[in-house]
C-alpha atoms as an extended CHARMM CRD file, in Angstrom:
* protein
*
       108  EXT
         1         1  MET       CA             69.4160000000      142.7500000000      200.2120000000  PROA      1               0.0000000000
         2         2  GLN       CA             68.1590000000      139.2620000000      199.5050000000  PROA      2               0.0000000000
         3         3  GLN       CA             65.5620000000      137.6770000000      201.7720000000  PROA      3               0.0000000000
         4         4  LYS       CA             66.7720000000      134.6890000000      203.8020000000  PROA      4               0.0000000000
         5         5  LEU       CA             65.2880000000      131.3890000000      202.6140000000  PROA      5               0.0000000000
         6         6  SER       CA             63.5210000000      128.9340000000      204.9170000000  PROA      6               0.0000000000
         7         7  LYS       CA             64.8950000000      125.4170000000      205.3190000000  PROA      7               0.0000000000
         8         8  ALA       CA             62.1110000000      124.1260000000      203.0690000000  PROA      8               0.0000000000
         9         9  GLN       CA             62.9770000000      126.6730000000      200.3780000000  PROA      9               0.0000000000
        10        10  ILE       CA             66.6780000000      125.7620000000      200.6030000000  PROA      10              0.0000000000
        11        11  ARG       CA             65.8140000000      122.0540000000      200.2820000000  PROA      11              0.0000000000
        12        12  GLU       CA             63.6710000000      122.8590000000      197.2450000000  PROA      12              0.0000000000
        13        13  LYS       CA             66.5540000000      124.7670000000      195.6300000000  PROA      13              0.0000000000
        14        14  GLN       CA             68.9580000000      121.9070000000      196.4360000000  PROA      14              0.0000000000
        15        15  ASN       CA             66.6180000000      119.3740000000      194.8410000000  PROA      15              0.0000000000
        16        16  GLU       CA             66.1980000000      121.5360000000      191.7560000000  PROA      16              0.0000000000
        17        17  ALA       CA             69.9740000000      122.0630000000      191.5650000000  PROA      17              0.0000000000
        18        18  PHE       CA             70.5200000000      118.2950000000      191.8160000000  PROA      18              0.0000000000
        19        19  ARG       CA             68.0080000000      117.7120000000      189.0340000000  PROA      19              0.0000000000
        20        20  LEU       CA             69.6600000000      120.2990000000      186.7850000000  PROA      20              0.0000000000
        21        21  VAL       CA             73.2500000000      119.2000000000      187.4090000000  PROA      21              0.0000000000
        22        22  ILE       CA             72.9090000000      115.4220000000      187.7450000000  PROA      22              0.0000000000
        23        23  ARG       CA             69.7950000000      114.5560000000      185.7540000000  PROA      23              0.0000000000
        24        24  GLN       CA             69.9380000000      117.1980000000      183.0270000000  PROA      24              0.0000000000
        25        25  ARG       CA             73.7510000000      117.3820000000      183.0090000000  PROA      25              0.0000000000
        26        26  LEU       CA             74.0290000000      121.1410000000      183.1970000000  PROA      26              0.0000000000
        27        27  THR       CA             77.1970000000      122.5770000000      184.6700000000  PROA      27              0.0000000000
        28        28  GLN       CA             77.0350000000      123.8830000000      188.2110000000  PROA      28              0.0000000000
        29        29  LYS       CA             77.6290000000      127.3650000000      186.8030000000  PROA      29              0.0000000000
        30        30  GLU       CA             74.6230000000      127.0220000000      184.4590000000  PROA      30              0.0000000000
        31        31  ALA       CA             72.4430000000      125.7730000000      187.3220000000  PROA      31              0.0000000000
        32        32  CYS       CA             73.5850000000      128.7030000000      189.4710000000  PROA      32              0.0000000000
        33        33  GLY       CA             72.4130000000      131.1120000000      186.7930000000  PROA      33              0.0000000000
        34        34  ILE       CA             69.0110000000      129.4430000000      186.5340000000  PROA      34              0.0000000000
        35        35  LEU       CA             68.4510000000      129.2160000000      190.2880000000  PROA      35              0.0000000000
        36        36  GLY       CA             70.0950000000      132.4750000000      191.3340000000  PROA      36              0.0000000000
        37        37  VAL       CA             72.5270000000      130.6750000000      193.6530000000  PROA      37              0.0000000000
        38        38  ALA       CA             76.1720000000      131.5410000000      194.2310000000  PROA      38              0.0000000000
        39        39  GLU       CA             78.7080000000      129.0860000000      192.7840000000  PROA      39              0.0000000000
        40        40  LYS       CA             80.2610000000      128.7180000000      196.2370000000  PROA      40              0.0000000000
        41        41  THR       CA             76.8620000000      127.6550000000      197.6210000000  PROA      41              0.0000000000
        42        42  MET       CA             76.3010000000      125.1820000000      194.7850000000  PROA      42              0.0000000000
        43        43  THR       CA             79.7330000000      123.6330000000      195.3570000000  PROA      43              0.0000000000
        44        44  ALA       CA             79.0190000000      123.3130000000      199.0770000000  PROA      44              0.0000000000
        45        45  TRP       CA             75.6970000000      121.5690000000      198.3480000000  PROA      45              0.0000000000
        46        46  ALA       CA             77.3480000000      119.1760000000      195.9120000000  PROA      46              0.0000000000
        47        47  LYS       CA             79.9720000000      118.1900000000      198.4980000000  PROA      47              0.0000000000
        48        48  LYS       CA             77.6030000000      118.0250000000      201.4790000000  PROA      48              0.0000000000
        49        49  LEU       CA             74.9570000000      116.0100000000      199.6390000000  PROA      49              0.0000000000
        50        50  LYS       CA             77.5140000000      113.8070000000      197.8370000000  PROA      50              0.0000000000
        51        51  TRP       CA             76.2670000000      114.4830000000      194.3180000000  PROA      51              0.0000000000
        52        52  HSD       CA             79.3540000000      112.8190000000      192.8770000000  PROA      52              0.0000000000
        53        53  ASP       CA             78.3930000000      109.5180000000      194.5500000000  PROA      53              0.0000000000
        54        54  ALA       CA             74.7890000000      109.8620000000      193.3980000000  PROA      54              0.0000000000
        55        55  LYS       CA             75.9580000000      110.5120000000      189.8360000000  PROA      55              0.0000000000
        56        56  LYS       CA             78.0720000000      107.3220000000      189.8860000000  PROA      56              0.0000000000
        57        57  VAL       CA             75.1400000000      105.2710000000      191.2030000000  PROA      57              0.0000000000
        58        58  ILE       CA             72.8350000000      106.6470000000      188.5060000000  PROA      58              0.0000000000
        59        59  GLU       CA             75.3850000000      105.9990000000      185.7540000000  PROA      59              0.0000000000
        60        60  ASN       CA             76.0850000000      102.4430000000      186.9700000000  PROA      60              0.0000000000
        61        61  SER       CA             72.3720000000      101.7290000000      187.2940000000  PROA      61              0.0000000000
        62        62  THR       CA             71.7350000000      103.0200000000      183.7880000000  PROA      62              0.0000000000
        63        63  GLN       CA             74.5450000000      100.8810000000      182.3650000000  PROA      63              0.0000000000
        64        64  LEU       CA             73.1830000000       97.7770000000      184.1120000000  PROA      64              0.0000000000
        65        65  GLN       CA             69.6770000000       98.4930000000      182.8280000000  PROA      65              0.0000000000
        66        66  LEU       CA             71.0130000000       98.8390000000      179.2900000000  PROA      66              0.0000000000
        67        67  LEU       CA             72.8700000000       95.5290000000      179.5650000000  PROA      67              0.0000000000
        68        68  ASN       CA             69.6970000000       93.7940000000      180.7610000000  PROA      68              0.0000000000
        69        69  ILE       CA             67.6350000000       95.4130000000      178.0090000000  PROA      69              0.0000000000
        70        70  ASN       CA             70.1660000000       94.3960000000      175.3610000000  PROA      70              0.0000000000
        71        71  ALA       CA             70.2410000000       90.7920000000      176.5990000000  PROA      71              0.0000000000
        72        72  PHE       CA             66.4370000000       90.6230000000      176.6330000000  PROA      72              0.0000000000
        73        73  GLU       CA             66.2840000000       92.1740000000      173.1630000000  PROA      73              0.0000000000
        74        74  VAL       CA             68.6410000000       89.5030000000      171.7790000000  PROA      74              0.0000000000
        75        75  TYR       CA             66.5660000000       86.7670000000      173.4490000000  PROA      75              0.0000000000
        76        76  LEU       CA             63.2820000000       88.0460000000      172.0080000000  PROA      76              0.0000000000
        77        77  LYS       CA             64.6850000000       88.5810000000      168.5300000000  PROA      77              0.0000000000
        78        78  ALA       CA             65.9510000000       85.0080000000      168.4970000000  PROA      78              0.0000000000
        79        79  ASN       CA             62.6520000000       83.5490000000      169.7250000000  PROA      79              0.0000000000
        80        80  SER       CA             59.7500000000       85.5400000000      168.3020000000  PROA      80              0.0000000000
        81        81  GLU       CA             59.5130000000       88.4320000000      165.8640000000  PROA      81              0.0000000000
        82        82  ALA       CA             56.0840000000       89.4580000000      167.2760000000  PROA      82              0.0000000000
        83        83  ASP       CA             57.4710000000       89.5990000000      170.8170000000  PROA      83              0.0000000000
        84        84  TYR       CA             60.4630000000       91.5540000000      169.5570000000  PROA      84              0.0000000000
        85        85  GLN       CA             58.2590000000       94.1890000000      167.8820000000  PROA      85              0.0000000000
        86        86  THR       CA             56.1650000000       94.5250000000      171.0600000000  PROA      86              0.0000000000
        87        87  PHE       CA             59.3730000000       94.8700000000      173.0810000000  PROA      87              0.0000000000
        88        88  LYS       CA             60.6220000000       97.6480000000      170.7880000000  PROA      88              0.0000000000
        89        89  ARG       CA             57.3560000000       99.6020000000      171.1450000000  PROA      89              0.0000000000
        90        90  CYS       CA             57.3640000000       99.2220000000      174.9350000000  PROA      90              0.0000000000
        91        91  MET       CA             61.0100000000      100.2650000000      175.2320000000  PROA      91              0.0000000000
        92        92  ALA       CA             60.4210000000      103.3450000000      173.0930000000  PROA      92              0.0000000000
        93        93  ALA       CA             57.5470000000      104.3680000000      175.3800000000  PROA      93              0.0000000000
        94        94  TYR       CA             59.6390000000      103.6020000000      178.5000000000  PROA      94              0.0000000000
        95        95  ILE       CA             62.6040000000      105.6460000000      177.2840000000  PROA      95              0.0000000000
        96        96  GLU       CA             60.3510000000      108.5520000000      176.3410000000  PROA      96              0.0000000000
        97        97  ALA       CA             58.7010000000      108.4840000000      179.7770000000  PROA      97              0.0000000000
        98        98  CYS       CA             62.0200000000      108.2540000000      181.6310000000  PROA      98              0.0000000000
        99        99  THR       CA             63.4410000000      111.2790000000      179.8900000000  PROA      99              0.0000000000
       100       100  ARG       CA             60.5930000000      113.6080000000      180.8950000000  PROA      100             0.0000000000
       101       101  PRO       CA             61.6920000000      115.7420000000      183.8850000000  PROA      101             0.0000000000
       102       102  GLU       CA             58.4310000000      115.1690000000      185.7480000000  PROA      102             0.0000000000
       103       103  THR       CA             59.0350000000      111.3980000000      185.8380000000  PROA      103             0.0000000000
       104       104  VAL       CA             62.5170000000      111.6610000000      187.3700000000  PROA      104             0.0000000000
       105       105  PHE       CA             62.4710000000      111.4360000000      191.1510000000  PROA      105             0.0000000000
       106       106  TRP       CA             65.2080000000      111.9230000000      193.6890000000  PROA      106             0.0000000000
       107       107  ILE       CA             64.5880000000      111.7450000000      197.4280000000  PROA      107             0.0000000000
       108       108  MET       CA             67.1440000000      113.3050000000      199.7230000000  PROA      108             0.0000000000
């Protein structure tokens, strides 16, 4: 028989599940296997915590950021090659940092 989890432990599992499903784009079934959670539980968490809405917000935010980055890139390229090269180096570092799991935060 499995030991009952505390509220803090459940919250920790929910946060990890969110990170796996929304941030790393694993399926709920894959996340269940990693976390040792029943699919029914994972589905209940997703509905209760509105993961679908969070996913839409993240996707829309990412698209807006990309539009802003593209516009700025065009501006720099048109105005200064040195600024454009600096921009490219900074964006590469930013993208690399944003894709590391430890730099992705989600507060519930």
